[in-house]
C-alpha positions as CSV (number, residue, x, y, z in Angstrom):
1,M,-22.4,-2.3,29.7
2,P,-20.1,-5.1,28.8
3,S,-21.3,-7.5,26.2
4,S,-22.4,-11.0,27.3
5,K,-21.6,-12.5,23.9
6,P,-18.6,-14.8,23.7
7,A,-15.5,-13.3,22.2
8,Q,-15.1,-14.0,18.5
9,P,-11.8,-14.6,16.6
10,I,-10.3,-11.6,14.9
11,P,-11.6,-11.5,11.3
12,E,-9.3,-12.8,8.7
13,R,-10.6,-10.8,5.9
14,T,-8.1,-8.3,4.6
15,G,-9.2,-4.7,5.6
16,A,-11.5,-5.9,8.4
17,V,-11.5,-3.5,11.4
18,F,-11.2,-5.0,14.9
19,F,-10.6,-4.0,18.5
20,V,-8.6,-6.2,20.8
21,R,-6.8,-6.3,24.2
22,V,-3.2,-7.7,23.9
23,A,0.0,-7.8,25.9
24,C,3.0,-6.0,24.5
25,R,6.2,-7.9,23.8
26,E,8.4,-5.6,21.7
27,L,8.2,-2.1,20.2
28,K,10.7,-1.0,17.6
29,Q,10.9,1.8,15.1
30,M,12.5,2.3,11.6
31,S,13.4,5.8,10.5
32,I,13.5,6.5,6.8
33,E,15.7,9.4,5.6
34,N,13.6,12.3,4.3
35,G,10.4,10.2,4.8
36,M,8.3,8.3,7.2
37,S,9.1,6.8,10.6
38,I,7.4,3.4,11.0
39,G,6.7,1.6,14.2
40,R,6.3,-2.1,14.8
41,L,4.5,-3.5,17.9
42,C,4.8,-7.2,18.5
43,T,2.2,-8.6,20.9
44,D,0.9,-11.9,22.1
45,G,-1.9,-11.4,19.7
46,G,-0.1,-10.5,16.5
47,V,2.1,-7.8,14.9
48,F,0.9,-4.2,14.4
49,F,2.5,-1.5,12.2
50,F,1.8,2.2,12.4
51,D,3.1,5.5,11.0
52,R,4.8,7.3,14.0
53,D,4.5,10.7,12.3
54,R,0.7,10.6,12.7
55,F,0.8,10.3,16.5
56,D,1.8,12.7,19.3
57,S,5.6,12.3,19.7
58,T,5.3,13.1,23.5
59,L,3.0,10.1,24.0
60,L,5.2,7.9,21.8
61,G,8.2,8.9,24.0
62,R,6.6,7.2,27.0
63,S,7.6,3.7,25.8
64,L,5.5,0.7,26.4
65,R,6.6,-1.8,29.0
66,G,6.9,-5.5,28.5
67,D,3.7,-7.5,29.0
68,E,1.8,-4.2,29.4
69,Q,-1.9,-4.7,28.5
70,V,-3.2,-2.3,25.9
71,I,-6.4,-2.0,23.8
72,I,-5.8,-1.6,20.0
73,G,-8.0,-0.5,17.2
74,A,-6.6,-1.8,13.9
75,H,-7.4,-3.3,10.5
76,R,-6.2,-6.6,9.0
77,L,-3.4,-6.7,6.4
78,A,-3.1,-9.3,3.6
79,D,-0.3,-11.3,5.4
80,G,-2.1,-11.6,8.7
81,T,-0.5,-8.7,10.5
82,A,-2.4,-5.4,11.2
83,W,-2.2,-1.7,10.8
84,L,-2.7,0.2,14.1
85,H,-5.0,3.2,14.2
86,W,-5.2,3.9,17.9
87,L,-3.9,2.4,21.1
88,A,-5.0,2.9,24.7
89,R,-2.9,2.3,27.8
90,R,-3.9,1.6,31.4
91,N,-2.4,4.9,32.5
92,G,-4.9,6.8,30.4
93,D,-2.6,7.6,27.4
94,I,-4.2,7.2,24.1
95,W,-2.2,7.0,20.9
96,A,-4.5,8.4,18.2
97,P,-3.9,10.7,15.2
98,E,-5.2,14.2,15.3
99,A,-8.7,14.8,13.8
100,D,-8.9,16.4,10.5
101,R,-8.9,20.1,11.1
102,R,-10.6,21.1,7.8
103,P,-13.3,18.4,7.1
104,W,-15.2,21.0,5.1
105,L,-12.4,21.5,2.6
106,A,-13.1,18.5,0.4
107,P,-16.8,19.1,0.0
108,L,-16.1,22.8,-0.8
109,A,-13.5,21.8,-3.4
110,L,-16.1,19.4,-5.0
111,V,-18.7,22.1,-5.2
112,L,-16.3,24.7,-6.7
113,S,-14.6,22.3,-9.1
114,P,-17.0,23.1,-12.0
115,L,-16.1,26.9,-11.8
116,P,-12.8,26.6,-13.8
117,V,-14.7,24.7,-16.5
118,A,-17.4,27.4,-16.6
119,A,-14.7,30.0,-16.8
120,A,-13.0,28.2,-19.7
121,L,-16.3,27.9,-21.6
122,A,-17.0,31.6,-21.0
123,L,-13.8,32.7,-22.8
124,P,-14.2,33.9,-26.4
125,A,-14.1,31.1,-29.0
126,A,-11.4,32.8,-31.0
127,A,-8.6,30.9,-32.7
128,N,-6.0,32.2,-30.3
129,I,-3.4,29.9,-28.9
130,F,-3.2,31.7,-25.6
131,V,-7.0,31.3,-25.1
132,V,-6.7,27.6,-25.9
133,L,-3.9,27.1,-23.4
134,L,-5.8,29.0,-20.8
135,Q,-8.8,26.8,-21.3
136,I,-6.7,23.7,-21.1
137,A,-5.1,25.0,-17.8
138,L,-8.5,25.8,-16.3
139,C,-9.9,22.4,-17.2
140,S,-6.8,20.7,-15.8
141,V,-7.2,22.5,-12.5
142,A,-10.8,21.5,-12.4
143,G,-9.9,17.9,-13.1
144,F,-7.3,17.7,-10.4
145,T,-9.5,19.4,-7.9
146,L,-12.3,17.0,-8.6
147,I,-10.1,14.0,-8.3
148,W,-8.6,15.2,-5.0
149,A,-12.0,16.1,-3.5
150,L,-13.5,12.7,-4.5
151,Y,-10.5,10.9,-3.0
152,R,-10.8,12.8,0.3
153,L,-14.6,12.3,0.5
154,L,-14.3,8.6,-0.2
155,V,-11.6,8.3,2.5
156,M,-13.8,10.2,5.0
157,L,-16.8,8.0,4.2
158,H,-14.8,4.8,4.1
159,P,-16.7,2.2,6.3
160,G,-13.4,1.0,7.9
161,R,-12.4,4.6,8.8
162,R,-15.8,5.3,10.3
163,K,-15.7,2.1,12.3
164,V,-12.3,3.0,13.7
165,R,-13.5,6.4,14.8
166,R,-16.7,4.9,16.4
167,G,-14.6,2.5,18.3
168,L,-12.3,5.2,19.7
169,R,-15.3,7.4,20.7
170,A,-16.9,4.3,22.4
171,F,-13.7,3.6,24.3
172,R,-13.4,7.2,25.5
173,A,-17.1,7.0,26.6
174,G,-16.4,3.6,28.4
175,E,-18.8,1.8,26.0
176,L,-16.4,-0.2,23.8
177,D,-17.1,-4.0,23.8
178,L,-14.0,-6.0,23.0
179,T,-15.8,-8.7,21.0
180,H,-12.6,-10.1,19.5
181,Q,-10.1,-12.4,21.1
182,P,-6.4,-12.1,20.0
183,D,-4.8,-14.8,17.9
184,T,-2.0,-16.8,19.4
185,F,1.1,-15.5,17.7
186,R,4.3,-17.5,17.8
187,T,7.7,-16.7,16.4
188,P,8.6,-18.8,13.4
189,D,11.4,-21.3,13.7
190,K,14.7,-20.9,12.0
191,L,15.2,-22.2,8.5
192,Q,16.0,-25.9,8.2
193,L,19.0,-25.0,6.0
194,A,22.6,-24.4,7.1
195,D,24.3,-21.2,6.2
196,G,26.1,-21.4,3.0
197,M,25.4,-22.2,-0.7
198,H,22.7,-24.5,-1.8
199,G,22.6,-25.0,-5.6
200,G,23.1,-21.4,-6.7
201,L,21.3,-20.0,-3.6
202,S,23.1,-18.5,-0.7
203,V,21.6,-18.6,2.9
204,L,22.7,-16.5,5.9
205,Q,20.9,-16.5,9.2
206,D,21.9,-14.1,12.0
207,R,20.8,-11.0,14.0
208,L,21.1,-7.6,12.4
209,S,23.6,-5.4,14.2
210,G,22.6,-2.3,12.3
211,V,19.9,-1.0,9.9
212,S,19.7,2.3,7.9
213,V,17.3,3.4,5.2
214,T,18.5,6.2,2.9
215,F,17.0,7.9,-0.2
216,R,19.4,7.6,-3.2
217,T,19.3,8.7,-6.8
218,Y,21.1,6.8,-9.4
219,G,22.0,7.9,-12.9
220,A,21.5,11.4,-14.3
221,G,19.0,13.3,-16.5
222,R,16.2,11.3,-18.0
223,T,17.8,8.0,-17.1
224,S,17.9,8.8,-13.3
225,Y,15.8,7.0,-10.8
226,S,15.4,7.2,-7.0
227,V,14.9,4.4,-4.5
228,H,15.1,3.8,-0.8
229,E,18.1,1.7,0.0
230,Y,18.3,-0.5,3.0
231,R,21.8,-1.1,4.5
232,L,21.8,-4.2,6.7
233,A,24.8,-5.1,8.9
234,C,24.6,-8.9,9.5
235,A,27.3,-11.4,10.6
236,G,30.0,-8.8,10.1
237,E,29.0,-8.1,6.5
238,L,27.1,-5.2,4.9
239,F,24.1,-6.0,2.6
240,S,21.8,-3.8,0.7
241,L,18.4,-4.0,-0.9
242,R,16.3,-1.4,-2.7
243,T,12.6,-0.5,-2.9
244,G,10.5,2.4,-4.1
245,A,7.3,1.6,-2.2
246,W,7.7,4.4,0.4
247,E,7.1,7.1,-2.2
248,L,3.5,5.8,-2.7
249,R,2.7,5.2,1.0
250,R,3.1,8.9,1.7
251,F,0.0,9.7,-0.3
252,I,-2.2,6.8,0.8
253,D,-4.5,7.1,3.8
254,P,-3.6,4.4,6.4
255,I,-7.1,2.8,6.2
256,L,-6.4,1.9,2.5
257,I,-3.1,0.1,3.3
258,R,-3.3,-3.6,2.7
259,R,0.3,-4.8,2.7
260,A,2.8,-4.7,5.5
261,P,5.9,-2.5,5.0
262,L,9.4,-3.9,4.6
263,F,10.3,-3.4,8.2
264,V,13.7,-4.4,9.7
265,A,15.4,-3.2,12.8
266,A,18.6,-3.8,14.7
267,G,18.3,-7.0,16.8
268,D,15.9,-8.7,14.4
269,H,16.8,-12.3,13.5
270,V,16.7,-12.6,9.8
271,S,17.4,-15.1,7.0
272,L,18.9,-13.5,3.9
273,L,18.5,-15.4,0.7
274,S,20.7,-14.3,-2.2
275,L,21.8,-15.6,-5.6
276,V,25.3,-16.8,-6.0
277,A,25.3,-15.4,-9.6
278,D,24.9,-11.7,-8.6
279,G,25.0,-11.6,-4.8
280,E,21.9,-9.5,-4.5
281,I,19.4,-10.2,-1.7
282,R,16.2,-11.8,-3.3
283,G,14.5,-12.8,-0.1
284,L,14.4,-11.7,3.5
285,L,12.7,-13.7,6.3
286,N,12.2,-11.8,9.5
287,G,11.9,-14.1,12.5
288,N,10.7,-11.3,14.8
289,D,7.5,-10.6,13.0
290,G,7.2,-13.7,10.9
291,L,7.1,-11.9,7.5
292,A,8.7,-13.0,4.3
293,H,9.8,-10.4,1.7
294,V,10.8,-11.5,-1.8
295,T,11.8,-9.6,-4.9
296,Y,10.9,-10.9,-8.4
297,K,13.7,-8.9,-10.0
298,G,14.8,-10.5,-13.3
299,T,11.6,-12.4,-13.8
300,G,9.1,-11.7,-16.6
301,N,5.9,-11.8,-14.5
302,T,5.5,-10.5,-11.0
303,P,2.4,-9.9,-8.7
304,M,3.2,-6.2,-8.5
305,A,3.5,-5.9,-12.2
306,R,0.2,-7.7,-12.7
307,R,-1.5,-5.3,-10.3
308,F,0.0,-2.3,-12.1
309,V,-1.1,-3.5,-15.6
310,L,-4.6,-4.4,-14.4
311,G,-4.9,-1.0,-12.8
312,L,-3.6,0.7,-15.9
313,A,-6.1,-1.2,-18.1
314,A,-9.0,-0.2,-15.8
315,L,-7.8,3.4,-16.0
316,F,-7.9,3.4,-19.8
317,M,-11.3,1.7,-19.8
318,V,-12.7,4.5,-17.7
319,L,-10.6,7.4,-19.2
320,M,-11.4,6.9,-22.9
321,P,-15.2,7.0,-22.5
322,A,-14.8,10.0,-20.1
323,I,-12.8,11.8,-22.9
324,G,-15.5,10.9,-25.4
325,I,-18.3,12.2,-23.1
326,S,-16.3,15.4,-22.4
327,V,-15.8,16.1,-26.2
328,E,-19.5,15.6,-26.9
329,L,-20.6,17.7,-24.0
330,Y,-18.3,20.5,-25.1
331,D,-19.8,20.3,-28.6
332,W,-23.4,20.5,-27.3
333,V,-22.5,23.5,-25.2
334,A,-20.7,25.2,-28.1
335,R,-23.8,24.7,-30.3
336,G,-26.1,26.3,-27.7
337,V,-28.7,23.7,-28.4
338,G,-29.7,20.8,-26.2
339,P,-29.0,17.2,-27.4
340,D,-31.7,15.4,-29.3
341,Y,-32.2,11.6,-29.8
342,W,-29.5,11.3,-32.5
343,D,-27.0,13.1,-30.3
344,W,-27.5,10.5,-27.5
345,V,-27.2,7.7,-30.1
346,G,-24.0,9.2,-31.4
347,L,-22.6,9.5,-27.8
348,L,-23.3,5.8,-27.1
349,S,-21.8,4.7,-30.4
350,L,-18.7,6.8,-29.7
351,N,-18.2,5.3,-26.3
352,A,-18.8,1.8,-27.5
353,G,-16.3,2.2,-30.3
354,M,-13.7,3.6,-27.8
355,L,-14.2,0.7,-25.4
356,L,-13.9,-1.8,-28.3
357,I,-10.7,-0.3,-29.5
358,V,-9.2,-0.1,-26.0
359,T,-10.2,-3.7,-25.3
360,L,-8.6,-5.0,-28.6
361,I,-5.4,-3.0,-28.0
362,L,-5.0,-4.3,-24.4
363,S,-5.9,-7.9,-25.4
364,G,-3.3,-7.8,-28.1
365,L,-0.6,-6.4,-25.8
366,G,-1.5,-9.0,-23.2
367,L,-1.2,-11.8,-25.8
368,I,2.2,-10.6,-27.0
369,G,3.4,-10.4,-23.4
370,A,2.2,-13.9,-22.6
371,I,3.9,-15.4,-25.6
372,A,7.2,-13.6,-24.9
373,H,7.1,-14.7,-21.3
374,T,6.4,-18.3,-22.3
375,L,9.2,-18.4,-24.8
376,Y,11.6,-16.8,-22.3
377,M,10.8,-19.1,-19.4
378,R,10.7,-22.3,-21.5
379,N,14.4,-22.0,-22.3
380,R,15.4,-21.6,-18.7
381,D,16.1,-24.7,-16.7
382,D,17.2,-23.0,-13.5
383,R,14.6,-20.7,-11.9
384,P,16.1,-19.4,-8.6
385,I,13.0,-17.4,-7.8
386,E,11.0,-20.6,-7.4
387,K,13.5,-21.9,-4.9
388,I,13.2,-18.7,-2.8
389,L,9.4,-18.7,-3.0
390,G,9.3,-22.3,-1.9
391,I,11.5,-21.7,1.1
392,A,9.5,-18.6,2.1
393,F,6.1,-20.4,1.7
394,A,7.3,-23.4,3.7
395,W,8.8,-21.2,6.4
396,R,5.5,-19.3,7.0
397,R,3.3,-22.4,6.8
398,R,5.4,-24.2,9.5
399,A,4.6,-21.3,11.8
400,G,0.9,-21.7,11.1
401,Q,0.6,-18.4,9.1
402,R,-1.2,-17.7,5.9
403,P,0.8,-18.3,2.7
404,T,1.3,-14.7,1.8
405,I,4.6,-13.3,0.6
406,N,5.3,-9.6,0.5
407,E,7.0,-8.3,-2.7
408,F,9.5,-5.5,-2.8
409,S,11.2,-4.1,-5.9
């Protein structure tokens, strides 16, 4: 039965799952060489991104019509857009990823993960390098199996993923209550800057006549690195920008995505912000979806770098005690005698010492980095990145959108 409750606004919390009826405006795709194919659906209730490779290509081939009413199950991204998980059309077509064919594999791997460790402990304790290498290999296999199994189980049990599936089942059964009303999405206005140079900053606004994304490798040997390079044809000129984010998105389940992709397609009206000093694109404002993308290249402190450093610090805070516990457990098993009171005291002391050492090292490195960054930025009078960020923030705020800037590097 339909719900009698008044429709509530779509939740603004990042990661919140919602179900909404919207009218389609524009559907575009962006193909990535040797990688993913991303879709962008612009509606009267917001912008939705999705991974086309997860859906039936036959259904995707039946393109949506302008102003067609569809029902969408999605979750909110940090910048106010959303990631689409399923879509239902009036003609009965349902865009939905295939169900996991082997849901039993992750629990089975979790149950069997201790077996390689047991096999390593059962090997003779002789001072033989081959035995030691085999033990290391078996323990490594067990560790990777455990990590993969836990990741898959956490994804399967994720509240958002379960809510998405419940919503799809309810829709197929005719029991889904659309309790969310769509936001009013409007396309941002053009920049209040004329094309040209503005104090070391170059601005160009026009429609893209062509877009291609290729995977390129620069350098050779240990100094080589690979990136995805965007080639943008705009106003008769060819521009390029690079990002490596697509490599990580391949291994992340869609329910865990929190940031919109760097999506551009032919026909999009964009504003390209570049520096006169090097001519590289440092900012891209897409008027079709209202997103602002900025690179902090050349600056000493970036949001992406902070997230990486904090994640690395958290990893060390967990990894070091785990290593200490593993060493103590191995020692107890090798002795063949259960731990007594003093063994537990020694284990706690070892972990406390490791945590203290890691904390001191990370704090010292953080202090050195903060001092170096302060000294570097203090001697710089001109900071172009601040101009680009100011333009991007003001552009989004004038459109009534949240002040969130997407970073690419």
